[in-house]
N, CA, C and O atoms as a DFTB+ gen file, in Angstrom:
296 C
 N C O
     1  1      15.335      25.407       7.806
     2  2      16.727      25.757       7.615
     3  2      16.831      26.793       6.498
     4  3      16.267      26.607       5.419
     5  1      17.537      27.861       6.751
     6  2      17.645      28.960       5.803
     7  2      18.426      28.557       4.557
     8  3      19.445      27.872       4.646
     9  1      17.939      28.989       3.396
    10  2      18.667      28.799       2.155
    11  2      18.438      27.476       1.452
    12  3      18.882      27.312       0.315
    13  1      17.765      26.527       2.080
    14  2      17.550      25.241       1.440
    15  2      16.560      25.373       0.290
    16  3      16.832      24.893      -0.810
    17  1      15.430      26.007       0.519
    18  2      14.407      26.135      -0.515
    19  2      14.099      27.573      -0.895
    20  3      13.185      27.828      -1.680
    21  1      14.850      28.504      -0.348
    22  2      14.580      29.920      -0.585
    23  2      15.875      30.655      -0.893
    24  3      16.944      30.242      -0.445
    25  1      15.787      31.739      -1.652
    26  2      16.978      32.568      -1.868
    27  2      17.495      33.101      -0.528
    28  3      16.719      33.389       0.383
    29  1      18.812      33.223      -0.432
    30  2      19.446      33.708       0.785
    31  2      20.180      35.008       0.484
    32  3      21.003      35.046      -0.430
    33  1      19.898      36.081       1.237
    34  2      20.665      37.314       1.037
    35  2      22.112      37.096       1.483
    36  3      22.366      36.625       2.592
    37  1      23.041      37.438       0.620
    38  2      24.472      37.281       0.908
    39  2      25.238      38.401       0.212
    40  3      24.704      39.085      -0.662
    41  1      26.480      38.577       0.608
    42  2      27.355      39.474      -0.146
    43  2      27.804      38.720      -1.396
    44  3      28.119      37.532      -1.331
    45  1      27.829      39.403      -2.514
    46  2      28.290      38.778      -3.760
    47  2      29.731      38.311      -3.571
    48  3      30.574      39.099      -3.141
    49  1      30.035      37.053      -3.881
    50  2      31.404      36.587      -3.689
    51  2      32.414      37.263      -4.614
    52  3      33.610      37.270      -4.321
    53  1      31.950      37.830      -5.723
    54  2      32.885      38.449      -6.667
    55  2      33.121      39.927      -6.372
    56  3      34.270      40.361      -6.287
    57  1      32.043      40.710      -6.215
    58  2      32.212      42.155      -6.030
    59  2      31.927      42.629      -4.603
    60  3      32.156      43.794      -4.278
    61  1      31.430      41.730      -3.753
    62  2      31.142      42.011      -2.344
    63  2      29.913      42.896      -2.114
    64  3      29.706      43.371      -0.998
    65  1      29.090      43.127      -3.154
    66  2      27.853      43.896      -2.984
    67  2      26.965      43.165      -1.976
    68  3      26.700      41.972      -2.126
    69  1      26.515      43.878      -0.962
    70  2      25.742      43.274       0.132
    71  2      24.309      42.923      -0.258
    72  3      23.613      42.260       0.511
    73  1      23.856      43.346      -1.423
    74  2      22.467      43.103      -1.815
    75  2      22.300      41.935      -2.785
    76  3      21.287      41.853      -3.480
    77  1      23.254      41.054      -2.840
    78  2      23.151      39.890      -3.722
    79  2      22.286      38.811      -3.066
    80  3      22.027      38.847      -1.863
    81  1      21.851      37.863      -3.874
    82  2      21.061      36.731      -3.386
    83  2      21.702      35.450      -3.910
    84  3      22.140      35.387      -5.059
    85  1      21.751      34.426      -3.048
    86  2      22.199      33.106      -3.492
    87  2      20.971      32.219      -3.563
    88  3      20.248      32.049      -2.581
    89  1      20.748      31.659      -4.739
    90  2      19.608      30.788      -4.956
    91  2      19.891      29.412      -4.350
    92  3      21.050      29.057      -4.135
    93  1      18.843      28.641      -4.074
    94  2      19.070      27.289      -3.550
    95  2      19.926      26.464      -4.509
    96  3      19.860      26.630      -5.727
    97  1      20.713      25.592      -3.944
    98  2      21.602      24.737      -4.741
    99  2      20.791      23.862      -5.689
   100  3      19.758      23.306      -5.315
   101  1      21.275      23.749      -6.920
   102  2      20.658      22.880      -7.921
   103  2      21.772      22.007      -8.484
   104  3      22.710      22.515      -9.099
   105  1      21.677      20.716      -8.281
   106  2      22.736      19.833      -8.762
   107  2      24.046      20.179      -8.106
   108  3      24.145      20.204      -6.879
   109  1      25.064      20.449      -8.917
   110  2      26.381      20.767      -8.386
   111  2      26.744      22.236      -8.602
   112  3      27.911      22.553      -8.833
   113  1      25.766      23.130      -8.531
   114  2      26.100      24.546      -8.645
   115  2      25.156      25.403      -7.816
   116  3      24.053      24.989      -7.460
   117  1      25.623      26.602      -7.523
   118  2      24.825      27.636      -6.881
   119  2      24.689      28.776      -7.877
   120  3      25.601      29.033      -8.663
   121  1      23.562      29.453      -7.847
   122  2      23.369      30.621      -8.697
   123  2      23.286      31.851      -7.816
   124  3      22.579      31.866      -6.808
   125  1      24.017      32.882      -8.209
   126  2      23.985      34.168      -7.511
   127  2      23.311      35.193      -8.405
   128  3      23.444      35.156      -9.628
   129  1      22.594      36.099      -7.784
   130  2      21.993      37.226      -8.493
   131  2      22.452      38.487      -7.793
   132  3      22.087      38.756      -6.648
   133  1      23.257      39.250      -8.502
   134  2      23.874      40.458      -7.959
   135  2      23.347      41.668      -8.725
   136  3      23.218      41.615      -9.948
   137  1      23.038      42.764      -8.016
   138  2      22.488      43.931      -8.704
   139  2      23.512      44.733      -9.501
   140  3      23.122      45.641     -10.235
   141  1      24.800      44.438      -9.388
   142  2      25.780      45.224     -10.142
   143  2      25.816      44.793     -11.604
   144  3      25.562      43.633     -11.927
   145  1      26.129      45.723     -12.466
   146  2      26.161      45.412     -13.903
   147  2      27.339      44.511     -14.255
   148  3      27.314      43.850     -15.293
   149  1      28.354      44.470     -13.425
   150  2      29.507      43.603     -13.673
   151  2      29.155      42.137     -13.444
   152  3      29.528      41.275     -14.239
   153  1      28.448      41.859     -12.376
   154  2      28.187      40.476     -12.002
   155  2      26.855      39.937     -12.546
   156  3      26.836      38.878     -13.173
   157  1      25.776      40.629     -12.322
   158  2      24.433      40.185     -12.717
   159  2      24.149      38.783     -12.186
   160  3      24.341      38.528     -10.997
   161  1      23.697      37.872     -13.040
   162  2      23.406      36.500     -12.639
   163  2      24.550      35.605     -13.087
   164  3      24.971      35.650     -14.243
   165  1      25.050      34.789     -12.162
   166  2      26.121      33.864     -12.502
   167  2      26.039      32.642     -11.595
   168  3      25.349      32.646     -10.575
   169  1      26.751      31.612     -11.986
   170  2      26.775      30.367     -11.219
   171  2      28.184      30.072     -10.749
   172  3      29.165      30.521     -11.341
   173  1      28.263      29.309      -9.672
   174  2      29.539      28.762      -9.231
   175  2      29.331      27.274      -9.007
   176  3      28.272      26.848      -8.545
   177  1      30.332      26.497      -9.333
   178  2      30.249      25.054      -9.106
   179  2      30.335      24.775      -7.612
   180  3      30.743      25.634      -6.831
   181  1      29.952      23.583      -7.230
   182  2      30.063      23.194      -5.828
   183  2      31.495      23.271      -5.345
   184  3      31.750      23.652      -4.202
   185  1      32.442      22.908      -6.218
   186  2      33.859      22.971      -5.865
   187  2      34.295      24.415      -5.645
   188  3      34.993      24.710      -4.675
   189  1      33.889      25.318      -6.540
   190  2      34.236      26.733      -6.383
   191  2      33.598      27.293      -5.123
   192  3      34.236      28.059      -4.402
   193  1      32.347      26.926      -4.841
   194  2      31.680      27.396      -3.629
   195  2      32.446      26.942      -2.392
   196  3      32.582      27.695      -1.427
   197  1      32.941      25.720      -2.423
   198  2      33.714      25.205      -1.303
   199  2      35.019      26.001      -1.129
   200  3      35.424      26.291      -0.003
   201  1      35.666      26.348      -2.234
   202  2      36.875      27.178      -2.167
   203  2      36.561      28.537      -1.554
   204  3      37.311      29.030      -0.711
   205  1      35.441      29.148      -1.981
   206  2      35.022      30.438      -1.435
   207  2      34.759      30.309       0.061
   208  3      35.214      31.138       0.849
   209  1      34.022      29.269       0.451
   210  2      33.700      29.050       1.859
   211  2      34.954      28.827       2.704
   212  3      34.968      29.130       3.897
   213  1      36.010      28.294       2.074
   214  2      37.260      28.013       2.798
   215  2      38.262      29.159       2.716
   216  3      39.405      29.010       3.150
   217  1      37.850      30.306       2.164
   218  2      38.695      31.485       2.201
   219  2      39.384      31.901       0.920
   220  3      40.128      32.882       0.931
   221  1      39.171      31.198      -0.195
   222  2      39.753      31.655      -1.463
   223  2      39.155      33.002      -1.837
   224  3      37.996      33.281      -1.530
   225  1      39.942      33.829      -2.493
   226  2      39.499      35.173      -2.861
   227  2      38.845      35.169      -4.238
   228  3      39.544      35.179      -5.251
   229  1      37.492      35.156      -4.289
   230  2      36.810      35.115      -5.581
   231  2      36.849      36.426      -6.347
   232  3      36.443      36.469      -7.508
   233  1      37.330      37.503      -5.721
   234  2      37.397      38.772      -6.455
   235  2      38.451      38.717      -7.554
   236  3      38.438      39.545      -8.464
   237  1      39.363      37.750      -7.479
   238  2      40.371      37.605      -8.534
   239  2      39.896      36.641      -9.623
   240  3      40.586      36.436     -10.622
   241  1      38.726      36.059      -9.424
   242  2      38.177      35.129     -10.406
   243  2      37.719      35.852     -11.668
   244  3      37.747      37.080     -11.746
   245  1      37.299      35.064     -12.650
   246  2      36.804      35.633     -13.895
   247  2      35.567      34.846     -14.343
   248  3      35.374      33.689     -13.968
   249  1      34.750      35.498     -15.141
   250  2      33.533      34.869     -15.648
   251  2      33.810      34.170     -16.968
   252  3      34.536      34.691     -17.815
   253  1      33.231      32.994     -17.141
   254  2      33.310      32.263     -18.400
   255  2      31.896      31.872     -18.795
   256  3      31.033      31.678     -17.939
   257  1      31.668      31.760     -20.084
   258  2      30.367      31.353     -20.603
   259  2      30.434      29.875     -20.949
   260  3      31.275      29.444     -21.738
   261  1      29.540      29.108     -20.350
   262  2      29.498      27.662     -20.573
   263  2      28.045      27.236     -20.724
   264  3      27.248      27.418     -19.803
   265  1      27.693      26.677     -21.863
   266  2      26.328      26.202     -22.056
   267  2      25.278      27.290     -21.923
   268  3      24.162      27.022     -21.479
   269  1      25.619      28.507     -22.301
   270  2      24.683      29.615     -22.212
   271  2      24.566      30.241     -20.835
   272  3      23.763      31.153     -20.641
   273  1      25.352      29.770     -19.873
   274  2      25.340      30.300     -18.519
   275  2      26.703      30.901     -18.178
   276  3      27.741      30.426     -18.637
   277  1      26.674      31.955     -17.362
   278  2      27.923      32.559     -16.890
   279  2      28.364      31.863     -15.601
   280  3      27.561      31.670     -14.688
   281  1      29.637      31.490     -15.533
   282  2      30.201      30.861     -14.344
   283  2      31.377      31.690     -13.847
   284  3      32.153      32.232     -14.634
   285  1      31.491      31.775     -12.540
   286  2      32.664      32.414     -11.923
   287  2      33.682      31.322     -11.646
   288  3      33.380      30.344     -10.961
   289  1      34.873      31.482     -12.169
   290  2      35.958      30.534     -11.908
   291  2      37.010      31.220     -11.060
   292  3      37.440      32.334     -11.358
   293  1      37.416      30.545     -10.008
   294  2      38.403      31.102      -9.077
   295  2      39.751      30.477      -9.349
   296  3      40.729      30.803      -8.677
């Protein structure tokens, strides 16, 4: 099954860059790696990922720093 144990190529949920990668889920978050200088590496919670999957617009979200990690909040 794709994406379970390997990075998955996806469009960045924040900037829509087609060359982003979503890392396998760890705990209750996903990590994205985007080549744009705006996004870079960031995480989304399982709840935020579910909102994105259900059609919420993450381009209006903002990044916050929590525990040394960047998170996208929608």
